[in-house]
N, C-alpha and C positions, 0 to 999 in steps of 0.2 A: 542369365548375365547378360542378352541382349536389353534386356528391359534397363538395367543400369548403365548403360552403353546410351542408348536413348534420352536417359533423363539424363547425363552426365553431359553430352550432345548438346541438349536443349539448353541447362543453364549456362553453360559455356558460352552460346550464341547469345543467352536473355542480356549475357554480362558484357561481349561484345557490344552487342547494339544499343545499351543502357549507357555506356562508358563513352561511347562515340556520339550520342546524342547529347551529354553533361559537356562532353570538351567542346561542341560547335556552340552551345548556348553561351558557354565561359567564351568562347574566341568572339562571340557577336557582346558581351557585356567590357571588353577591354576598352579603356578610352582610346584610342586609335582609331578603333571602329562607330564606338559611339559619337565620335568626333565626326568621320567619314557620314556617317547617316543622316547627321544634322546639316551636315556642309549642303551634303543633295537634296534634302528638303527644305533646304533655304534656298536653292537654286530652282528647283520645281514651283515653288513661291514665287518667284519671281517673275518665272514665265510665266504661269496662270496668272498673277497680276498684271503684267504686261499686256496679254490675250483681253483681259478683262478690259482695259485702259483702251484699247484698240476697238473693241467691239463697243465701247461704250463714245468714241469718237465718231465711227461709223453712224450709229445712233443719232448723234447730235448732228453730223452734218445733213443728214436724211431728215430728220423731222424739220433743218433750220430751211431747207430744201421746201418742203409741205408747205411751213408756212410762209415762205419768200413767196411762193406762186399764190395760195390761198389769199395775199394779201395787197399781189401786184405790185409786191416789192422788185421783180426779176422784170417785170411787164418792158416793153422798149420805150421812152422817156418819146413821147410825143414833141418835133421841132415848133409846135407854135406855143408851147409852154415855157417861160423863161428858166435857164438855168437855177440849180436849187443855189439856195444863200448858205454859206458856211459862216460858222460864228466862231470869232478869236476864243479861246479858252481863259485865258489870261488878258484880264483888264488893261490897255494901256498905261501906262506913268502920266500920272499929272498932278498938280500940285492939291486937287481937290482929293485926292487919291494918294496918301504918303504909302500906305501900307498895302501895296500891290507886291504883288511876286517878283517884277525886274527889278523892282530898286530897294525891296528889301535887304538887309547885310545882317539883321536880329537873329542870332541863332538860338534863343532860346524862346522865339514862336516855331512851332512847328503845324507844316500841312499836311502831315500823316497822322490820320485822327486813330490808327489802329494802332499806334505804338505801346507797347506792351510795358516799356522802363521809363 
């Protein structure tokens, strides 16, 4: 009789354990739970991407400083040298140059070479 009681109790406990496990898994597979998990993963991926971008930016600044130091760009300017010349990006409007950017009102010509449309 004790043997039957033991196996009955063990079977009941195994049934309760299995039922609980199945119910938990079913709750994880509901649309609300899946949407919440996807949102959490998206936020986590966004944070990782932001951290990566910040690391890249720090690395770029560090490398730029190294290159500036190696090329002497950051060196103090010698007072005996003349000031650097700055060139204009847009040519002045003249009669010889009718297609300059300042005078152009033609909308069919695009200066953006990377347009996709």
